[in-house]
Phi, psi and omega in degrees: 000321180293323180294318178299314179297318180294320179294324176292323177297318178296316179301311181293325177297313179293320179296316178297317178298314180296317180296320177298318179295318180295315180297319178297317179299311180292327176296317177295317179298314180295319181297313183286330179283333181269348186258035177290121183289146175276130182274135179259077182231157174094191183260141183229141177240152182281141178248323184210157179223129178241122180241122179053044179065020177239120181286128179284133178287315179257103181283126178300153179280099178275150172293157178291138172269131183237108178269135180246165186288341183262033179060032174248147179218139169266114182231115182051049174077006180239140177273122182239160167262134180240156177217133175260128177225102182064240179257024180241142176241122181248135176245139178219153175292150182298326182288332181229072185293343180276346182260113182286125179262324179217147179225142179227153165267130183245132176246120176273109179285310173201195183293341186242004182219136176223158170242135174249124180245137177203165177248130178266127181268123181238129179282136177243112183292326185294332179248004182050048181207198183230153167238154180244126180250124180285134177240145171222126176244137181252128187237149174231149183283138177268124181269000000 
């Protein structure tokens, strides 16, 4: 009886070990296959603008944003160095790439659509301070 019980323990131990390896293997495959980064390359045009949670009916004509492969971007007529970190997009002047000049929260909708979120700081003389107005611009890739 002890031998039978012992053989079942060995079987379950090996089966458990094998199942852990299989689950770990499939978890790694799924993780690496689903985590393909979206490339931020090419030319992008604005589709919509939301200011202080109110969608603008007449979207101003913004210049095209042009992302290049060497981490350079043309943004509003200026050449910037950009860096993506998680859900943040940082812009810096080419002469001082370590000094962040502008920062955005970026939402990747799909390969052809992004949202840029930022807060515009406006000085208020009457209170000698600032208010921050949230902006969101929606962009689509030009093919």
